[in-house]
C-alpha angles and dihedrals in degrees: 000000000000111000134195093265090060091055092050092051092047094050091046090053092050094051091045090053091050091050092050090048093052092049093048093044093048092049091049096047100032095091100047095039094049091046091050093048091047091051090051093049090049091050093049090048091053091047091052090049091050092048090048091052090047092050090050090050091051090048091050091048090051091050090049090049090052090049090049091056090052093046096050095043095091091054093048099039105029109143096335093126099035110147093011117127116218130181117205117215113193122200120211093263095045101063094102092059103038095087092053093048092048091050091054091049090052090050086058089054097252121156108230106214090193148307121253116193112200113212124221088249089070091064099043110116092221091066097056096107094045089053090052090053092047092051090056095046095043097056115116136190092269093032102049126180089227111111096024117131111283101220142090095266104115094186092053094047095045092044090052091051092049091049091052091049097048105036134070116272139170092259105047117234114237120235090239093054092048090051091051093050094048093045090057089062101034096054095061091042103256096120143018118205135194118259094249114044129154135179126247105072113164095203141017131225112200113200116200138163136188116347122251118268103197125110091275093049096115093053093043090052090051091048089054089054090048093053092048091048092055092054090049096054097093106001137050118271130194120190118207106192149125122286096209133084129052112289097008113168096245093052092046092054093046091050093054111085092210101041094047089062094052107033125059118214139195116194104197104056091140088079131064088242090056092047090051090047089051092055091046089051090052088054090051093046099043102033103030097028093228128139120217144165116224141175136055106300133087113300096028114127094197141339095261137009116277090244089067089075 
């Protein structure tokens, strides 16, 4: 009869055999396995090094491409906007690109009448009624409230007033009236303006970036379109923006069958190429009177206007 001692001896023998097998197997395979693993690690390390070098090369090529756009800009833009007065309107997301766009416009010889930076507060739905009140209070003898939109849309009404104050019109706006209008919006934090700003711009460049993503994003995006539309009512407008993100200004304009015929857009303003393309598009819009959509995103017909060639 098999007793408990027999079971203990049998189990001990089994575990001892397993232990011996593991030791022998490990000793037998240790050399080939370690060598294989080492070869694989070395190969992966070399691959990573190659990919890193390739990424650095691509980055260097991109930087050189950006430099190329800057270096050729004088040849492409030289004097093509001499004597032309341009106002630059910067949306909250476009502040990083406004300086580059302005520099390209100056290379083309444009006179920048001023830069108006619109704060996020201007587009917030909760401020609609305050903007209506400001539009009424800010009106001046040469910037009258007569003719402004008669509705409850504060962004539309205030944008219309700003367009009247900043752009050329039959009855010239005085410098004092422009200062008063802008002060009404800068003091409560709706706008920032450049130190030297004068009325009488014959065209507007709107600089935007990525669209907002907060809970009021849809309304803010629409308000950005509304502001741009008011500046495009009587004078040419070019939008230099980004073609990515839901509701971005460029995409909204291109999707509107009416706006796309009246407002030119460039969708890669975050790059030097896009900033150069924006200035070239201003030349096309202001000098040749043509409207076009340029860049890399949906709706673009080419990267630059044909005249750039």
